[in-house]
N, C-alpha and C positions, 0 to 999 in steps of 0.2 A: 504494500500500500504506500509506504514511504517513497519507494522508487517511482511509483505512478504519479504521486503528488509532485515529486521533484521534477519529473519529466514534464508535467503539465505546467509548472511554474516556469521552467526554462523555455518552453515553447511560447508561453505568454510574453516573457521578457524579450525574446528574439523577435516575436511578431510586433511588439510595441516599438522596438528599436527600428525595425524595418519600415514601419509606417509612421515614424515620428514626424510631426508636422514641422516644416521649415518655417523659420521666422526671419523676415527681412525688415529693415528699418530704412525709411526714406526721410531725408532731411533736406529742406529747401529754404531758400532765402526770402520767401514771401513774408510780408507783414500781415497777410490775411485780407488785403484790400484789392489785390490784382486778380481779375477773373481768369487769368491764364492758368494759375496753379491748381484750382479744383479739377481741371481736365487732366493734368498730369497725375494728380492723386487718384482720380477715377481709373486711369489707365493702369496704375500700379495695383489697385485693388482688384480690378478685373483680371489681371494676369495672375495675381495670387490665388484668386478663386479657381482659375483655370488649372493651376498646378497643385492645388490643395495646400497652399501655404497661407500664412498670416502676414499682414503688412501693417506696420506701425508708421504713422505719418506724423512728423514733428516739424515745427517751425517756431521761431521766436518773434513775437509781435513787434518787438523793438526794431527789428531789422539790423541789430548790432552784430558785427562779425565775431566779436569775442564771445557773445552769447551763443551764436551758432556753433562756434568751435566747441563750446562746452556741451552742446547737445550731441555733437559727434563723439566726444570723449565719453559721455554718459552711455551712449548707445553701444560703443565698442566694449565698454566694461561689462555689458550683459552678454557678450559673446554671441551675437546673432549669426545667422547663416550668411548674412551679407548686409552691407550698407550701400544705399543708393543716395548720392549727395550731389547737389548743385555746387558749383565752384566759382562764384563771382569774384572772389578775392583770394588768390592762391597764397599770398603772403600771410594772410590772417588765418586761413583754414588749413593750409598745407601741413603744418606740424601735427594737427589732430588726425588728419587723414593718414599721414605717414605712420603715425603711432598705431592706428587701427590695423593697417596693413602688416606692420611688424609684429602685431599681436595675433596674426593669423586670420584676421577678418577680411574676406574678399570685398573689394569696393568697386563700384561702377559709378563714374561721374556722369552727370547729365546737364543739359542745357547750356551752362557756361563753364569755361575753364578747359576747353579742348586742348590748348597748347601746354597746360601744366599737368594734365591728367596722368600721362605715362610716367613722368619723372617722379610723381608722388606714389607710384606703385599701384595705381588703379588698374584693373583688368582691361578696361576699355572706356570709351566715352560715347554717349548717345546724345546727339544734338546737331545743330547746324553750324557750319563755319560762319561765324558772325560777321567778320569783316567782308567776306565774299557776299553774304546776304545784303549787307548795307550797300556794297558796290553795285549789285544788280538793281537795287532800289534807286540808287543815284543815276545809273545809266538810263533807266527808264524815265525817271523824272526829267532828266536833261532832254531826252527825246521828245518829251511832252511839253517842253518849253521852259523849264526851270533854269535860271541863270544865277540866282542869288538865294541860297538856301539857309535854313535854320533847323537845327536838330534839337528836339526836346528830350532830355534825359531825366527820368524820374529817380534814378539811383546812381548818383555820381560815383559811388564806390565800385560799381559793377563794371568790370573790365569788358564784359560782353556787350554792354550797351554802348560803351565808348567805342568799341570796335564797329558797331553798327553805324554810329554817327560818322566815324572816320571813313568807313567804306563808302558811305553816302556821298561824302565830298570828294572821294577818289573818283566816283562815277560822274558826279555833276561837274567837277572841276572847281578849284578854288580852295581856300584855307578853311579848316574846321571852324564852324560857327555853332557852338553847342551851349545850351544853358541848362542849369539844374532847375527842374520845375517841381520836384518832390513828388510824393505819391498822393498828395491831398488834392482832390479835384478842384477845390476852390483856388488853391495856390497855382495849380497848373493853368487854370483859366486866366488868373490875374497876371502871372508872369509871362504867359504867351502874349496876351494883349499888350502888355507894356513893351515887349520886344518888338512887336509889329508897329506900335506907335513910334518907337524910337528910330526905326529904320523902315521907311515906307517902300524901299526898293526890294525888300524881301518878297520873293514870288514863289517860294516853295518851302514847305515844312515837312519834316520827317518826325513822326511821333513813334518812339520805339516801344510803346506798349498800348494795348487797346483802350484802356481807361484814359490814357493820356490823349489818344486820338479823339475820343469822345469829348473830352474837356476842351481840347484845342479847337474843335469845331465851334463851340460856343464863343470862344475868344475871337475867332475869325469873323463870326457873324456880328458880334458886339462892336468890333472895330470897323466892320464894313470893308475888310480887305479882300482883294482878289488874289487868292493864294492857292497853289496846287498843294493838296494835302495827301501824303502817303503815310501808311501805318505799318506797324508790325503786329502780328497775331490777330486772332478773331474774337469777336464778341457779337451778340445780337445787335448791339448798337452800331458797331462798325459795319456789319452786313447791311443794315438799313442805310447807313451813310453812303456806301458804295452804290447801292441800288438806286438811291435818289440823286446821285451825282455830287454829294458833298465831299467825298473822298475818292481819289483816283484808283487806289489799289491798296492791298495789304500784303505783307510777306507772311506766308503760312509756314511755320516750322513744324506743324503736325505734332503738337506737344503730347498728344495721347501716346505716341510712340515712345516719348521720353520717359513716361511712367511705365508703360507696358513692357517694352523690350528688356530693360535691365532685370526685371524679375525673371523673365524667361531665360536670359543669359546666365544669371546666377543659379537658377534651378538646374540648367544643363551642366554648368561648371561643377556644381556640387555633387551631382548624381551620375555623371558620365565621365569620370576620370579626367576632369579638366577640359572638357569639350568647350570650345570657345571660338567665336567668329575670328577670322583672320585680320580684321580691321575694325576701326571704329564704325559706328552706324550713323550716317548722316540722315537726320530726320527732315531736313529742308536744305535750301529754301525753295518755295514755290510761290506763285502769284495767285491771288484771288482778286478778280476785278469784275467789271460789269458783265463780262462774258460767262462767268461761272459762279457768281455769287449766289444766284438762286439755288443752285445745286447743293451748295454746302451750308446754306443759311440755317437749315434745321439742325445742323450739327454744331453750330457755333456755340461755344460755352459748355458743350456736353462732351463731344468726341473730337472737336477740332479747335 
């Protein structure tokens, strides 16, 4: 009888180990106000459900990089099966990511930080080449008549957003003209209006976030400026603006992929002897404009 009981217990333990649920932690630099990030989170949760894992999603409402680094450290201390993290400031977040990797936690970076990802020991990066995306936006804006641009950056610390602005002026031609508008819609509107009033020759604006684009439209209308407006990312409001002609286009980086693919990558890596794609996964850039906005409008803020 003892042998039977022992065999049953052993089988139970082995079965439990074989089907132990994986746990992944996703940490991003949102402050909870940007409509971009809930789509990323949804992608991660959908992927976790698909592979039978759990996903914990964390961010610090302050937007402070030191606070975000502490979230990474706290997550690593729990020894999850993987950490998925955005990397807007490699100098501030790099030590925490490197420490997690050194402690044996596999890491995938997403969204921002492509250039620093590998040197910090991350398995790979899922996101779009930001400067290239900005350059494509600038080239198109120039083709549509923009000669003197302005870039609205809501997170001055975020190197990815600076890359977007820099790329935009590479495409348009001319020196970088970028202002910090913050993440507050009221401040975005006020600071954009002030910039347009200070320089009436500005004929193009790039807003590097969907909520920034929506607020910028109000500023443009309040000032009465004739300005070509281009955006980054999707929201229901941005889709409406494109369809009614208030915005020319938006750059779609397909952020659902930035949440979904890292969970799949980590699951394969952990369960199939280090199985890993041979390169980073570029989730964008792509254009959404009047020609295809109607097709993706229903997904804006949900899966796009």
